[in-house]
N, C-alpha and C positions, 0 to 999 in steps of 0.2 A: 504494500500500500504506500502510495506516495506521501511523503511528509511535505506539508505546505509551509511557506514562510511568508510573513508579513513584515512590512517596514512600518515602524511607529514613529511619528513625528510629534514631539511635545513642544509646544510653543511657549516660551517665556517672553522676555524682551527680544530674544533671539531664538531660533529653532535648532533643535538637535535631532538627529535621525539615527536610529539603530535598527538593524534587521534582527528579528526575533523568530527563531524556528518554532513552529507550532508542534505540539505533540502528535504522534502518529494517530491518524483517524480524525484529527481536527482540521478544519479549514477556516478561512476568514469569515465565512457566513455563520459560523458557530459562535462568534464573539458577541457577548452581551455588554461588557464594560471593560474599560482599561483605566487603571489607576496608577499614578506615579507621584511619589514624594521623595525628594532628593534623588538618590540613585536607585531606589527600590520601586519596582513595578509589579503589578499583578494584572493578569488578564483573567476575567471571569467569563466563562462560557455559558451558553444558554442552559446547559444541563447542570449548572452550578459548580462544575469542577473549575479549578483555577490553575494558572501557570504563573509562578513567581519568576521575575527576571531582574537583572541588574541593568539599569539604563545608564550607559556610559556617556559622560559628557566631560567638559573641561573640569579639571580638579579644583579650580577656585570656586569656593562656595560663598554665596551671599544670600540674603533673604529673598532676592528676586528669583532665585533658582529653587526655592523650597517646593513650590507647587506650580505646575504649568497653568497658563491661562487657557490653553486649548490643547486637545490631543486628537490626532488623526492617525489612521492606519490605512495602508495601501497594500493590495495583493501583488502577486508577481507581475501582473500586467499594468500596474500603476493605477488601478481602479480604487477609489476611496471606499473602504469597507466599514469604517467606523469614524464617527465625528462627534466629539463632545462640543456641540455648538455653543453651549452656555454652561461652563463649568461653575460659575457663581450660582446659577439656578440649581444645579445639582448639589452644591455645597449647602444651600439653604434647605433643600429637602433632607439632607443627612442630619442637619441640626435639629429639625422638627421631630 
């Protein structure tokens, strides 16, 4: 069975891109949510399973890099398969 890979772009004041290999049997359409804080990320799939990953970026940390303002993921052909269009709205939902 082919392993799929997606590219995740987390936008801060600048954007960083990492390629994350999805587990065997998972493809980009299985993604429900992507979360990143500092270097640590988690992909949550629709079946509620998760994939933790390290989101590598420049080593200089500052408060602007704590949480992305936007997260997008692209499949092997460059199609956008996940977009957190309003992270602030999602954060408000989490606080409630």
